[in-house]
PyMOL commands that place a pseudoatom at each C-alpha (Angstrom):
pseudoatom trace, name=CA, resn=GLN, resi=1, chain=A, elem=C, hetatm=0, pos=[6.015, -3.332, -17.548]
pseudoatom trace, name=CA, resn=VAL, resi=2, chain=A, elem=C, hetatm=0, pos=[6.190, -2.945, -13.800]
pseudoatom trace, name=CA, resn=GLU, resi=3, chain=A, elem=C, hetatm=0, pos=[5.517, -5.715, -11.327]
pseudoatom trace, name=CA, resn=VAL, resi=4, chain=A, elem=C, hetatm=0, pos=[4.005, -4.855, -7.958]
pseudoatom trace, name=CA, resn=VAL, resi=5, chain=A, elem=C, hetatm=0, pos=[4.124, -7.397, -5.151]
pseudoatom trace, name=CA, resn=GLU, resi=6, chain=A, elem=C, hetatm=0, pos=[2.629, -7.064, -1.684]
pseudoatom trace, name=CA, resn=SER, resi=7, chain=A, elem=C, hetatm=0, pos=[3.458, -9.194, 1.336]
pseudoatom trace, name=CA, resn=GLY, resi=8, chain=A, elem=C, hetatm=0, pos=[2.976, -9.310, 5.083]
pseudoatom trace, name=CA, resn=GLY, resi=9, chain=A, elem=C, hetatm=0, pos=[-0.714, -9.977, 5.457]
pseudoatom trace, name=CA, resn=GLY, resi=10, chain=A, elem=C, hetatm=0, pos=[-2.119, -12.488, 7.902]
pseudoatom trace, name=CA, resn=LEU, resi=11, chain=A, elem=C, hetatm=0, pos=[-4.448, -13.176, 10.800]
pseudoatom trace, name=CA, resn=VAL, resi=12, chain=A, elem=C, hetatm=0, pos=[-4.149, -11.063, 13.928]
pseudoatom trace, name=CA, resn=GLN, resi=13, chain=A, elem=C, hetatm=0, pos=[-6.260, -10.403, 16.996]
pseudoatom trace, name=CA, resn=ALA, resi=14, chain=A, elem=C, hetatm=0, pos=[-7.886, -7.048, 17.555]
pseudoatom trace, name=CA, resn=GLY, resi=15, chain=A, elem=C, hetatm=0, pos=[-5.395, -4.624, 19.043]
pseudoatom trace, name=CA, resn=GLY, resi=16, chain=A, elem=C, hetatm=0, pos=[-2.492, -6.348, 17.350]
pseudoatom trace, name=CA, resn=SER, resi=17, chain=A, elem=C, hetatm=0, pos=[-0.089, -5.183, 14.660]
pseudoatom trace, name=CA, resn=LEU, resi=18, chain=A, elem=C, hetatm=0, pos=[1.018, -6.165, 11.182]
pseudoatom trace, name=CA, resn=LYS, resi=19, chain=A, elem=C, hetatm=0, pos=[3.466, -4.685, 8.717]
pseudoatom trace, name=CA, resn=LEU, resi=20, chain=A, elem=C, hetatm=0, pos=[2.801, -4.860, 4.997]
pseudoatom trace, name=CA, resn=SER, resi=21, chain=A, elem=C, hetatm=0, pos=[5.433, -4.431, 2.311]
pseudoatom trace, name=CA, resn=CYS, resi=22, chain=A, elem=C, hetatm=0, pos=[5.116, -3.515, -1.350]
pseudoatom trace, name=CA, resn=VAL, resi=23, chain=A, elem=C, hetatm=0, pos=[7.917, -3.618, -3.884]
pseudoatom trace, name=CA, resn=ALA, resi=24, chain=A, elem=C, hetatm=0, pos=[7.810, -2.376, -7.463]
pseudoatom trace, name=CA, resn=SER, resi=25, chain=A, elem=C, hetatm=0, pos=[10.201, -3.807, -10.027]
pseudoatom trace, name=CA, resn=GLY, resi=26, chain=A, elem=C, hetatm=0, pos=[10.768, -3.499, -13.743]
pseudoatom trace, name=CA, resn=ARG, resi=27, chain=A, elem=C, hetatm=0, pos=[12.797, -1.568, -16.275]
pseudoatom trace, name=CA, resn=ALA, resi=28, chain=A, elem=C, hetatm=0, pos=[13.059, 2.087, -17.259]
pseudoatom trace, name=CA, resn=PHE, resi=29, chain=A, elem=C, hetatm=0, pos=[10.568, 3.721, -14.963]
pseudoatom trace, name=CA, resn=SER, resi=30, chain=A, elem=C, hetatm=0, pos=[10.413, 6.406, -12.297]
pseudoatom trace, name=CA, resn=ILE, resi=31, chain=A, elem=C, hetatm=0, pos=[8.034, 6.132, -9.404]
pseudoatom trace, name=CA, resn=VAL, resi=32, chain=A, elem=C, hetatm=0, pos=[5.782, 9.124, -8.892]
pseudoatom trace, name=CA, resn=GLU, resi=33, chain=A, elem=C, hetatm=0, pos=[3.679, 7.778, -6.062]
pseudoatom trace, name=CA, resn=MET, resi=34, chain=A, elem=C, hetatm=0, pos=[2.971, 4.564, -4.159]
pseudoatom trace, name=CA, resn=GLY, resi=35, chain=A, elem=C, hetatm=0, pos=[0.001, 3.885, -1.965]
pseudoatom trace, name=CA, resn=TRP, resi=36, chain=A, elem=C, hetatm=0, pos=[-2.157, 1.411, -0.136]
pseudoatom trace, name=CA, resn=TYR, resi=37, chain=A, elem=C, hetatm=0, pos=[-5.820, 0.688, -0.728]
pseudoatom trace, name=CA, resn=ARG, resi=38, chain=A, elem=C, hetatm=0, pos=[-8.097, -1.962, 0.741]
pseudoatom trace, name=CA, resn=GLN, resi=39, chain=A, elem=C, hetatm=0, pos=[-11.247, -3.774, -0.204]
pseudoatom trace, name=CA, resn=ALA, resi=40, chain=A, elem=C, hetatm=0, pos=[-13.492, -5.619, 2.202]
pseudoatom trace, name=CA, resn=PRO, resi=41, chain=A, elem=C, hetatm=0, pos=[-15.981, -8.239, 0.972]
pseudoatom trace, name=CA, resn=GLY, resi=42, chain=A, elem=C, hetatm=0, pos=[-19.005, -6.579, -0.578]
pseudoatom trace, name=CA, resn=LYS, resi=43, chain=A, elem=C, hetatm=0, pos=[-17.473, -3.123, -0.413]
pseudoatom trace, name=CA, resn=GLU, resi=44, chain=A, elem=C, hetatm=0, pos=[-15.676, -0.849, -2.831]
pseudoatom trace, name=CA, resn=ARG, resi=45, chain=A, elem=C, hetatm=0, pos=[-11.931, -0.442, -2.780]
pseudoatom trace, name=CA, resn=GLU, resi=46, chain=A, elem=C, hetatm=0, pos=[-10.940, 2.468, -0.546]
pseudoatom trace, name=CA, resn=PHE, resi=47, chain=A, elem=C, hetatm=0, pos=[-7.886, 4.594, -0.039]
pseudoatom trace, name=CA, resn=VAL, resi=48, chain=A, elem=C, hetatm=0, pos=[-5.733, 3.891, 3.017]
pseudoatom trace, name=CA, resn=ALA, resi=49, chain=A, elem=C, hetatm=0, pos=[-2.432, 5.766, 2.692]
pseudoatom trace, name=CA, resn=ARG, resi=50, chain=A, elem=C, hetatm=0, pos=[-0.093, 7.063, 0.032]
pseudoatom trace, name=CA, resn=GLY, resi=51, chain=A, elem=C, hetatm=0, pos=[3.222, 8.789, -0.338]
pseudoatom trace, name=CA, resn=SER, resi=52, chain=A, elem=C, hetatm=0, pos=[4.518, 11.040, -3.071]
pseudoatom trace, name=CA, resn=ARG, resi=53, chain=A, elem=C, hetatm=0, pos=[8.060, 10.544, -4.304]
pseudoatom trace, name=CA, resn=THR, resi=54, chain=A, elem=C, hetatm=0, pos=[8.240, 14.115, -5.595]
pseudoatom trace, name=CA, resn=ASP, resi=55, chain=A, elem=C, hetatm=0, pos=[7.851, 15.893, -2.267]
pseudoatom trace, name=CA, resn=ASP, resi=56, chain=A, elem=C, hetatm=0, pos=[7.927, 13.068, 0.306]
pseudoatom trace, name=CA, resn=SER, resi=57, chain=A, elem=C, hetatm=0, pos=[4.419, 13.949, 1.417]
pseudoatom trace, name=CA, resn=THR, resi=58, chain=A, elem=C, hetatm=0, pos=[2.237, 11.294, 3.046]
pseudoatom trace, name=CA, resn=TYR, resi=59, chain=A, elem=C, hetatm=0, pos=[-1.529, 11.094, 3.280]
pseudoatom trace, name=CA, resn=TYR, resi=60, chain=A, elem=C, hetatm=0, pos=[-3.856, 8.889, 5.324]
pseudoatom trace, name=CA, resn=SER, resi=61, chain=A, elem=C, hetatm=0, pos=[-7.533, 8.156, 5.353]
pseudoatom trace, name=CA, resn=ASP, resi=62, chain=A, elem=C, hetatm=0, pos=[-9.390, 9.273, 8.454]
pseudoatom trace, name=CA, resn=ALA, resi=63, chain=A, elem=C, hetatm=0, pos=[-10.158, 5.633, 9.243]
pseudoatom trace, name=CA, resn=VAL, resi=64, chain=A, elem=C, hetatm=0, pos=[-6.496, 4.754, 9.805]
pseudoatom trace, name=CA, resn=LYS, resi=65, chain=A, elem=C, hetatm=0, pos=[-4.894, 8.058, 10.796]
pseudoatom trace, name=CA, resn=GLY, resi=66, chain=A, elem=C, hetatm=0, pos=[-3.019, 7.669, 14.046]
pseudoatom trace, name=CA, resn=ARG, resi=67, chain=A, elem=C, hetatm=0, pos=[-2.967, 3.874, 13.838]
pseudoatom trace, name=CA, resn=PHE, resi=68, chain=A, elem=C, hetatm=0, pos=[-1.214, 3.159, 10.537]
pseudoatom trace, name=CA, resn=THR, resi=69, chain=A, elem=C, hetatm=0, pos=[2.178, 4.473, 9.458]
pseudoatom trace, name=CA, resn=PHE, resi=70, chain=A, elem=C, hetatm=0, pos=[3.316, 4.710, 5.848]
pseudoatom trace, name=CA, resn=SER, resi=71, chain=A, elem=C, hetatm=0, pos=[7.056, 4.561, 5.193]
pseudoatom trace, name=CA, resn=ARG, resi=72, chain=A, elem=C, hetatm=0, pos=[9.293, 4.071, 2.196]
pseudoatom trace, name=CA, resn=ASP, resi=73, chain=A, elem=C, hetatm=0, pos=[12.709, 2.912, 1.062]
pseudoatom trace, name=CA, resn=ASN, resi=74, chain=A, elem=C, hetatm=0, pos=[13.181, 4.761, -2.209]
pseudoatom trace, name=CA, resn=ALA, resi=75, chain=A, elem=C, hetatm=0, pos=[16.396, 2.952, -3.066]
pseudoatom trace, name=CA, resn=LYS, resi=76, chain=A, elem=C, hetatm=0, pos=[14.504, -0.341, -3.017]
pseudoatom trace, name=CA, resn=ASN, resi=77, chain=A, elem=C, hetatm=0, pos=[11.290, 0.971, -4.625]
pseudoatom trace, name=CA, resn=THR, resi=78, chain=A, elem=C, hetatm=0, pos=[9.537, -0.346, -1.555]
pseudoatom trace, name=CA, resn=VAL, resi=79, chain=A, elem=C, hetatm=0, pos=[6.871, 1.036, 0.715]
pseudoatom trace, name=CA, resn=TYR, resi=80, chain=A, elem=C, hetatm=0, pos=[5.562, -0.269, 4.004]
pseudoatom trace, name=CA, resn=LEU, resi=81, chain=A, elem=C, hetatm=0, pos=[2.388, 0.030, 5.995]
pseudoatom trace, name=CA, resn=GLN, resi=82, chain=A, elem=C, hetatm=0, pos=[2.799, -0.479, 9.710]
pseudoatom trace, name=CA, resn=MET, resi=83, chain=A, elem=C, hetatm=0, pos=[-0.636, -1.220, 11.093]
pseudoatom trace, name=CA, resn=SER, resi=84, chain=A, elem=C, hetatm=0, pos=[-1.217, -0.975, 14.840]
pseudoatom trace, name=CA, resn=SER, resi=85, chain=A, elem=C, hetatm=0, pos=[-4.268, -1.097, 17.097]
pseudoatom trace, name=CA, resn=LEU, resi=86, chain=A, elem=C, hetatm=0, pos=[-5.980, -3.181, 14.448]
pseudoatom trace, name=CA, resn=LYS, resi=87, chain=A, elem=C, hetatm=0, pos=[-9.746, -3.494, 14.502]
pseudoatom trace, name=CA, resn=PRO, resi=88, chain=A, elem=C, hetatm=0, pos=[-12.040, -6.126, 12.982]
pseudoatom trace, name=CA, resn=GLU, resi=89, chain=A, elem=C, hetatm=0, pos=[-13.219, -3.481, 10.523]
pseudoatom trace, name=CA, resn=ASP, resi=90, chain=A, elem=C, hetatm=0, pos=[-9.678, -3.302, 9.144]
pseudoatom trace, name=CA, resn=THR, resi=91, chain=A, elem=C, hetatm=0, pos=[-10.221, -6.788, 7.718]
pseudoatom trace, name=CA, resn=ALA, resi=92, chain=A, elem=C, hetatm=0, pos=[-9.764, -6.557, 3.961]
pseudoatom trace, name=CA, resn=THR, resi=93, chain=A, elem=C, hetatm=0, pos=[-7.524, -7.356, 1.054]
pseudoatom trace, name=CA, resn=TYR, resi=94, chain=A, elem=C, hetatm=0, pos=[-4.832, -4.691, 0.954]
pseudoatom trace, name=CA, resn=TYR, resi=95, chain=A, elem=C, hetatm=0, pos=[-3.584, -3.578, -2.440]
pseudoatom trace, name=CA, resn=CYS, resi=96, chain=A, elem=C, hetatm=0, pos=[-0.543, -1.558, -3.415]
pseudoatom trace, name=CA, resn=LYS, resi=97, chain=A, elem=C, hetatm=0, pos=[-0.927, 1.008, -6.172]
pseudoatom trace, name=CA, resn=VAL, resi=98, chain=A, elem=C, hetatm=0, pos=[2.072, 2.400, -8.011]
pseudoatom trace, name=CA, resn=ARG, resi=99, chain=A, elem=C, hetatm=0, pos=[2.043, 5.397, -10.326]
pseudoatom trace, name=CA, resn=ILE, resi=100, chain=A, elem=C, hetatm=0, pos=[5.073, 5.591, -12.574]
pseudoatom trace, name=CA, resn=THR, resi=101, chain=A, elem=C, hetatm=0, pos=[6.462, 7.599, -15.434]
pseudoatom trace, name=CA, resn=SER, resi=102, chain=A, elem=C, hetatm=0, pos=[7.882, 5.515, -18.239]
pseudoatom trace, name=CA, resn=GLY, resi=103, chain=A, elem=C, hetatm=0, pos=[11.500, 6.238, -19.031]
pseudoatom trace, name=CA, resn=VAL, resi=104, chain=A, elem=C, hetatm=0, pos=[10.765, 5.365, -22.667]
pseudoatom trace, name=CA, resn=THR, resi=105, chain=A, elem=C, hetatm=0, pos=[7.495, 7.085, -23.482]
pseudoatom trace, name=CA, resn=LEU, resi=106, chain=A, elem=C, hetatm=0, pos=[7.404, 9.587, -20.570]
pseudoatom trace, name=CA, resn=ALA, resi=107, chain=A, elem=C, hetatm=0, pos=[3.736, 8.648, -20.146]
pseudoatom trace, name=CA, resn=THR, resi=108, chain=A, elem=C, hetatm=0, pos=[2.229, 7.965, -16.735]
pseudoatom trace, name=CA, resn=TYR, resi=109, chain=A, elem=C, hetatm=0, pos=[0.945, 4.514, -15.871]
pseudoatom trace, name=CA, resn=VAL, resi=110, chain=A, elem=C, hetatm=0, pos=[-0.721, 2.941, -12.851]
pseudoatom trace, name=CA, resn=TYR, resi=111, chain=A, elem=C, hetatm=0, pos=[-0.071, -0.588, -11.670]
pseudoatom trace, name=CA, resn=TRP, resi=112, chain=A, elem=C, hetatm=0, pos=[-1.727, -2.623, -8.942]
pseudoatom trace, name=CA, resn=GLY, resi=113, chain=A, elem=C, hetatm=0, pos=[-0.503, -5.586, -6.982]
pseudoatom trace, name=CA, resn=GLN, resi=114, chain=A, elem=C, hetatm=0, pos=[-2.567, -8.705, -6.464]
pseudoatom trace, name=CA, resn=GLY, resi=115, chain=A, elem=C, hetatm=0, pos=[-3.244, -7.910, -2.837]
pseudoatom trace, name=CA, resn=THR, resi=116, chain=A, elem=C, hetatm=0, pos=[-2.514, -9.399, 0.553]
pseudoatom trace, name=CA, resn=GLN, resi=117, chain=A, elem=C, hetatm=0, pos=[-5.218, -10.494, 2.970]
pseudoatom trace, name=CA, resn=VAL, resi=118, chain=A, elem=C, hetatm=0, pos=[-5.456, -8.974, 6.433]
pseudoatom trace, name=CA, resn=THR, resi=119, chain=A, elem=C, hetatm=0, pos=[-7.895, -10.542, 8.855]
pseudoatom trace, name=CA, resn=VAL, resi=120, chain=A, elem=C, hetatm=0, pos=[-8.484, -9.090, 12.304]
pseudoatom trace, name=CA, resn=SER, resi=121, chain=A, elem=C, hetatm=0, pos=[-10.361, -11.293, 14.745]
pseudoatom trace, name=CA, resn=SER, resi=122, chain=A, elem=C, hetatm=0, pos=[-12.394, -9.880, 17.598]
for i in range(1, 122): cmd.bond("trace and resi %d" % i, "trace and resi %d" % (i + 1))
show_as sticks, trace
zoom trace
């Protein structure tokens, strides 16, 4: 079992910045990929950014490219999302998704955090 915990959300004015953190913890697992998704009220969950542990690649959605920066601390099984030039449309609950390989079964599993709320006022 892997626990995923996000933090860093809050209320910010348009044009401001926030930094989210996500840490994965548990036993006997290897992280394949970690990423950020968001869900606004009445909308489907959408991809924001992700990073692969296997080749250190990073991907962003077009909506956040150039404004958000994904970073990682592999030793701490932690990823960050630095959000700048925030817009009211960035208001959503931000979720961390972790894809792991079990060290016991070698199967791949996906875990989600409970989310952290980001609210951008105009």
